[in-house]
C-alpha positions as a Markdown table, in Angstrom:
| # | Residue | x | y | z |
|---|---|---|---|---|
| 1 | Met | 13.8 | 25.2 | -1.9 |
| 2 | Arg | 11.3 | 27.6 | -0.3 |
| 3 | Ser | 8.5 | 26.5 | 2.0 |
| 4 | Leu | 5.1 | 25.9 | 0.4 |
| 5 | Val | 3.2 | 28.0 | 3.0 |
| 6 | Ser | 4.4 | 31.3 | 4.5 |
| 7 | Thr | 6.0 | 30.9 | 7.9 |
| 8 | Glu | 4.4 | 34.3 | 8.6 |
| 9 | Ser | 0.9 | 32.7 | 8.6 |
| 10 | Pro | -1.0 | 33.8 | 11.7 |
| 11 | Leu | -2.1 | 30.2 | 12.4 |
| 12 | His | 1.5 | 29.1 | 12.2 |
| 13 | Ala | 2.7 | 31.9 | 14.5 |
| 14 | Glu | 0.0 | 30.9 | 17.0 |
| 15 | Gly | 0.9 | 27.2 | 16.9 |
| 16 | Gln | -2.6 | 26.3 | 15.6 |
| 17 | Leu | -1.5 | 24.1 | 12.7 |
| 18 | Thr | -1.4 | 20.3 | 12.6 |
| 19 | Pro | 2.0 | 18.7 | 12.4 |
| 20 | Ala | 1.4 | 18.1 | 8.7 |
| 21 | Gln | 0.4 | 21.7 | 8.1 |
| 22 | Ser | 3.4 | 22.9 | 10.0 |
| 23 | Ala | 5.7 | 20.8 | 7.9 |
| 24 | Leu | 4.5 | 22.8 | 4.9 |
| 25 | Cys | 5.6 | 26.0 | 6.7 |
| 26 | Ala | 9.2 | 24.7 | 7.3 |
| 27 | Pro | 11.9 | 26.9 | 5.7 |
| 28 | Thr | 13.0 | 24.0 | 3.6 |
| 29 | Met | 11.5 | 20.7 | 2.4 |
| 30 | Pro | 13.1 | 17.3 | 3.0 |
| 31 | Ala | 15.9 | 16.3 | 0.6 |
| 32 | Glu | 14.0 | 13.1 | -0.3 |
| 33 | Glu | 10.3 | 12.3 | -0.1 |
| 34 | Leu | 8.6 | 8.8 | -0.4 |
| 35 | Tyr | 4.9 | 8.3 | 0.0 |
| 36 | Asp | 2.5 | 5.4 | -0.2 |
| 37 | Leu | 0.0 | 6.9 | -2.5 |
| 38 | Asp | -2.6 | 4.2 | -1.9 |
| 39 | Ala | -2.6 | 4.7 | 1.9 |
| 40 | Asp | -1.7 | 8.4 | 1.8 |
| 41 | Pro | -3.0 | 10.0 | -1.4 |
| 42 | His | -2.4 | 13.5 | 0.0 |
| 43 | Glu | 1.3 | 12.8 | 0.6 |
| 44 | Ile | 1.2 | 13.7 | 4.3 |
| 45 | Ile | 3.4 | 11.0 | 5.8 |
| 46 | Asn | 7.0 | 11.0 | 4.3 |
| 47 | Leu | 8.3 | 7.5 | 4.5 |
| 48 | Ala | 11.8 | 8.3 | 3.3 |
| 49 | Ala | 13.3 | 8.1 | 6.8 |
| 50 | Val | 11.4 | 5.0 | 7.8 |
| 51 | Pro | 13.9 | 2.1 | 8.2 |
| 52 | Glu | 11.4 | -0.5 | 6.8 |
| 53 | Gln | 11.3 | 1.6 | 3.5 |
| 54 | Arg | 15.0 | 1.7 | 3.0 |
| 55 | Ala | 15.1 | -1.0 | 0.3 |
| 56 | Thr | 12.3 | 0.8 | -1.6 |
| 57 | Leu | 14.0 | 4.2 | -1.4 |
| 58 | Glu | 17.3 | 2.6 | -2.6 |
| 59 | Arg | 15.6 | 0.9 | -5.5 |
| 60 | Leu | 13.9 | 4.2 | -6.6 |
| 61 | Arg | 17.2 | 6.1 | -6.2 |
| 62 | Ala | 18.8 | 3.5 | -8.6 |
| 63 | Val | 16.0 | 4.0 | -11.1 |
| 64 | Leu | 16.6 | 7.8 | -11.0 |
| 65 | Glu | 20.3 | 7.4 | -11.4 |
| 66 | Asn | 20.4 | 4.6 | -14.0 |
| 67 | Gly | 17.1 | 5.0 | -15.8 |
| 68 | Ser | 14.4 | 2.4 | -15.9 |
| 69 | Pro | 13.9 | -0.4 | -18.4 |
| 70 | Thr | 10.2 | -0.1 | -18.0 |
| 71 | Pro | 8.0 | 3.0 | -17.8 |
| 72 | Leu | 7.2 | 4.2 | -14.3 |
| 73 | Asn | 4.1 | 6.1 | -15.3 |
| 74 | Arg | 1.2 | 3.8 | -14.2 |
| 75 | Ala | -1.2 | 5.5 | -16.5 |
| 76 | Arg | 0.7 | 4.4 | -19.6 |
| 77 | Ser | 2.0 | 1.1 | -18.3 |
| 78 | Ser | 0.2 | -2.1 | -17.6 |
| 79 | Ser | 3.2 | -3.5 | -15.8 |
| 80 | Pro | 3.1 | -3.9 | -12.0 |
| 81 | Lys | 4.4 | -1.2 | -9.8 |
| 82 | Pro | 8.2 | -1.0 | -9.8 |
| 83 | Trp | 8.3 | -0.5 | -6.0 |
């Protein structure tokens, strides 16, 4: 996958981006991404590598691999969050 922002950006070359902005200039994106959308609605802090989030990541992997018996789309579902 390509980066979201050009690595040729003058600000990137000058080291004037925040760590979050620099991550968008990386040549590739992480293989997995997990965000707490309530606490981090702009998806800045990737929780996929946080040990405390391992159970959540594994549960969501299983949903992707096996399908879900309930809809995951919160806008269409009145059920609680699956995570």
